[in-house]
C-alpha positions in Angstrom: -12.0 -8.7 -31.5 -9.7 -9.0 -28.4 -10.9 -9.6 -25.1 -10.2 -7.1 -22.1 -10.2 -7.3 -18.5 -11.2 -5.3 -15.5 -8.3 -4.2 -12.5 -11.0 -3.3 -9.6 -8.7 -1.6 -6.9 -10.6 -1.7 -3.4 -8.9 0.5 -1.1 -9.5 -1.0 2.4 -10.7 1.0 5.4 -7.7 0.2 7.6 -4.4 2.0 7.0 -1.2 2.4 8.4 0.0 5.3 9.7 3.8 6.1 9.4 5.7 9.4 9.9 6.7 11.1 6.7 7.4 14.6 5.5 3.9 15.7 4.9 3.3 18.6 2.2 0.6 21.2 2.0 -0.9 21.1 -1.7 -2.7 23.8 -2.8 -5.7 22.3 -4.9 -5.4 23.2 -8.7 -1.5 24.4 -8.1 -2.4 28.0 -7.8 -4.4 30.6 -5.8 -8.3 30.6 -6.3 -8.3 27.5 -8.2 -11.4 26.3 -6.4 -13.7 27.7 -8.8 -15.5 26.8 -12.0 -12.5 25.2 -13.9 -11.7 26.3 -17.8 -12.6 22.3 -18.5 -14.6 19.9 -16.7 -11.8 17.6 -15.8 -9.5 20.4 -15.1 -9.1 19.8 -11.3 -8.9 15.8 -11.8 -6.4 16.2 -14.4 -4.1 18.2 -11.8 -4.8 15.6 -9.2 -3.6 12.8 -11.4 -0.1 14.4 -11.8 0.2 15.0 -8.1 1.3 12.3 -5.5 -0.7 12.4 -2.0 0.7 10.8 0.8 -1.1 10.2 4.4 -0.3 13.3 6.6 -0.2 15.7 3.3 -2.9 18.7 3.5 -5.0 20.0 0.7 -5.4 24.0 0.9 -8.6 25.2 -0.7 -8.4 28.7 -1.6 -11.8 30.4 -2.5 -14.0 33.3 -2.0 -15.9 32.1 1.2 -18.7 34.5 0.7 -19.9 32.9 -2.6 -18.5 29.4 -2.4 -17.6 26.4 0.0 -16.1 23.0 0.0 -18.0 19.7 0.4 -16.3 16.5 1.6 -18.8 13.9 0.1 -18.9 10.3 -0.5 -18.5 8.9 -4.0 -22.2 8.4 -4.8 -22.8 12.1 -3.9 -19.6 13.1 -5.7 -20.8 11.3 -9.0 -24.4 12.9 -8.6 -23.2 16.1 -7.2 -25.7 15.8 -4.4 -25.1 18.6 -1.9 -27.8 17.5 0.6 -25.7 15.5 3.1 -21.8 16.1 3.1 -19.4 14.4 5.4 -17.9 17.9 6.3 -18.5 21.5 4.8 -15.8 24.2 4.8 -16.5 28.1 4.2 -13.8 29.9 5.4 -12.2 30.5 2.1 -8.7 29.3 3.2 -9.5 25.5 4.1 -6.8 23.2 5.3 -7.7 19.4 5.0 -5.6 16.8 6.3 -5.4 13.8 4.3 -5.4 11.1 7.4 -6.0 7.8 5.7 -5.4 6.3 2.3 -7.8 5.7 0.0 -10.2 8.2 -2.2 -11.2 11.4 -0.8 -14.1 13.4 -2.8 -14.7 16.9 -2.9 -17.4 19.3 -4.5 -18.5 22.8 -4.4 -21.3 23.8 -2.4 -22.7 26.4 -4.8 -25.5 25.7 -6.9 -24.7 24.4 -10.3 -20.7 24.5 -9.5 -20.3 20.7 -9.3 -22.0 19.9 -12.5 -19.7 22.5 -14.1 -16.8 20.8 -12.9 -15.7 22.4 -9.6 -15.4 18.8 -8.2 -12.2 17.1 -7.0 -11.0 13.7 -6.1 -7.7 12.4 -5.1 -6.4 8.7 -4.1 -3.9 9.0 -1.1 -1.2 6.4 -1.4 -0.1 4.4 1.8 3.3 5.3 3.2 4.5 1.9 3.5 3.6 -1.7 2.8 4.2 -4.6 5.0 6.7 -7.3 4.1 6.1 -10.5 3.5 7.5 -14.2 3.3 5.4 -15.0 0.6 7.4 -15.4 -2.8 7.0 -12.5 -5.2 4.0 -13.0 -7.7 1.6 -10.8 -9.7 -2.1 -10.5 -8.4 -4.1 -13.7 -9.2 -7.1 -13.1 -11.0 -10.6 -13.6 -9.2 -12.1 -16.8 -10.2 -15.0 -17.3 -12.9 -17.6 -20.1 -13.5 -14.5 -22.1 -14.8 -12.0 -21.6 -12.2 -10.1 -24.6 -10.9 -9.4 -25.3 -7.5 -6.8 -23.8 -5.4 -7.1 -20.3 -6.5 -4.5 -18.1 -4.6 -5.1 -14.5 -3.9 -2.0 -12.4 -3.8 -1.3 -8.8 -4.1 2.1 -7.7 -5.4 3.5 -4.5 -5.7 7.1 -3.9 -7.0 8.2 -7.3 -6.6 6.6 -7.6 -2.9 3.6 -10.0 -2.6 1.2 -10.7 0.1 -0.8 -13.5 0.8 -4.3 -12.9 1.6 -6.6 -15.8 1.0 -6.7 -19.2 -0.6 -10.1 -20.5 -2.0 -10.5 -24.3 -2.7 -13.4 -25.8 -5.0 -15.2 -25.1 -8.2 -18.0 -22.8 -9.5 -17.2 -20.0 -6.6 -19.1 -16.7 -6.7 -16.1 -14.2 -7.8 -18.2 -11.4 -5.7 -18.2 -13.5 -2.7 -14.5 -14.6 -3.1 -13.5 -10.8 -3.5 -15.8 -9.7 -0.4 -13.7 -12.3 1.7 -10.5 -11.3 0.2 -11.2 -7.8 1.2 -12.3 -8.8 5.0 -9.1 -10.8 5.2 -7.1 -8.0 4.1 -8.4 -5.7 6.6 -8.2 -8.1 9.5 -4.4 -8.3 8.4 -4.1 -4.5 8.4 -3.5 -4.3 4.6 -4.2 -0.9 2.5 -4.8 -2.1 -0.8 -6.6 -4.9 -2.3 -6.2 -5.6 -6.1 -9.1 -7.8 -7.6 -8.0 -8.9 -11.2 -10.7 -10.1 -13.0 -10.7 -12.9 -15.8 -10.4 -11.7 -19.3 -14.2 -11.4 -20.8 -15.6 -10.4 -23.8 -18.2 -7.3 -23.6 -21.2 -9.4 -25.2 -20.7 -12.0 -22.7 -23.6 -11.7 -20.6 -23.2 -14.0 -17.8 -19.4 -12.7 -17.3 -20.6 -9.2 -17.7 -23.4 -9.7 -14.9 -21.1 -11.6 -12.6 -18.7 -8.5 -13.2 -21.5 -6.0 -12.3 -22.4 -7.9 -9.0 -18.6 -8.0 -8.1 -18.4 -4.3 -8.4 -22.1 -3.6 -7.0 -21.3 -5.9 -3.8 -17.9 -4.6 -3.1 -18.0 -0.9 -3.9 -14.4 -0.5 -5.1 -12.9 2.7 -4.8 -11.5 2.4 -8.3 -12.1 0.5 -11.6 -9.9 0.3 -14.2 -10.3 -0.7 -17.7 -7.3 -2.9 -18.9 -7.0 -3.1 -23.0 -4.3 -3.5 -25.6 -3.0 -0.1 -27.3 -2.5 -2.5 -30.3 -6.3 -3.1 -31.1 -6.5 0.9 -32.3 -10.3 1.7 -32.4 -11.6 -1.6 -31.3 -10.5 -0.6 -27.7 -13.2 2.3 -28.0 -15.9 0.2 -29.1 -14.9 -2.1 -26.1 -14.6 0.5 -23.6 -18.1 2.0 -24.6 -19.7 -1.4 -24.3 -18.3 -2.3 -21.1 -19.8 1.0 -19.8 -22.9 0.2 -21.4 -23.2 -3.3 -19.8 -22.3 -2.0 -16.4 -25.0 0.4 -16.4 -27.4 -2.1 -17.7 -26.9 -5.0 -15.6 -26.1 -3.2 -12.6 -28.4 -3.3 -9.1 -27.4 0.1 -8.2 -29.5 3.3 -9.2 -26.3 5.0 -9.7 -24.0 2.2 -11.4 -20.3 2.7 -11.0 -18.6 2.6 -14.2 -15.0 2.9 -15.4 -12.8 5.2 -13.5 -9.7 5.0 -15.4 -8.1 3.1 -18.1 -4.6 0.9 -18.1 -3.1 0.4 -21.9 -1.1 -2.4 -22.2 2.0 -2.9 -25.1 2.2 0.9 -25.6 5.7 0.6 -26.4 4.6 -1.3 -29.6 2.3 1.4 -31.4 4.7 4.3 -32.2 3.0 7.4 -33.3 -0.7 5.8 -33.7 -2.0 7.4 -30.2 -5.2 8.3 -31.5 -7.4 5.5 -29.9 -6.0 6.2 -26.5 -7.3 10.0 -27.1 -10.6 8.5 -28.2 -10.7 6.2 -25.5 -10.6 9.3 -23.0 -13.1 11.2 -25.2 -15.7 8.5 -25.2 -15.8 7.6 -21.4 -14.3 10.5 -19.6 -12.0 8.5 -17.8 -8.3 9.1 -17.9 -5.3 6.7 -18.8 -3.9 6.3 -15.5 -1.1 3.9 -16.9 0.4 2.7 -19.7 2.4 -0.9 -19.9 5.8 -0.7 -21.8 6.6 -4.4 -20.9 6.0 -7.5 -18.5 7.0 -6.4 -15.2 5.7 -4.0 -12.3 8.5 -1.2 -13.1 7.0 -1.2 -16.9 4.1 0.5 -15.8 4.6 3.8 -16.6 2.3 7.3 -16.4 1.3 8.8 -19.7 3.4 11.3 -21.0 0.9 14.0 -22.2 3.2 16.4 -23.7 5.0 13.7 -25.9 1.4 12.4 -27.0 0.8 16.4 -28.4 3.9 16.3 -29.8 3.3 13.3 -31.4 -0.3 14.3 -32.9 1.4 17.4 -33.8 4.3 16.1 -36.3 
């Protein structure tokens, strides 16, 4: 069975503030969409299709007599915990400015609504990335127990690379290395840290335990499963077992599991798209990107209409 990798994206607390044309975005795309949705993932599927920037505002329109909006932490979002919101909005026409990059989490304040899908998380992109004199490079993987000396950490985005951290020595703890990389990125004013782990099999317990520790210690905003589209239904089995291992080995009472999927070699499978749908169904995690080549620009968003058309042929 082919090995798989996790892409762990950690959005740093510091952010850049640059002027840009701010937008007011109605949640759900239309009036009164902040209510129990027709399907559990309805609001987040809408959010996936929308690009959010610093300075944009979310407009929640709802019946203020029977509902409310709670801005919460990720853990409270996952557990639908309404007891300690960051902020609560009850006016029925709420405008919330997205003033920082990273993930923002919202749930309904009405009993039972969050559990039925009235919840939303949006990821706000930075308006700008810093330039660097470092040569362009793909992100380097976090070392595992077999890493050699001189592992270099670089963050690359569309051909722009930033030098973040260089670790020397053998047998470094990847969770600690990632933590130090995040601290260095924060000091340098960076917005995004990508931690690309080494490839691993889901039944390799030492490596899965190290991965679980890395996630627990660093509390990432996004965990992406990276797998090959070519392996078909084997990828469904891999994804299920990765999630199970993360749940079993985590030190957290509410372990973070896979948030999204990146499928590589998607351009080679023609009309064999069933495995991708099965992965989404089994995990509840969306396919966020598909790889159609070997460069940054070959990462594409999944064209849902094209997939449906292929299935109906």
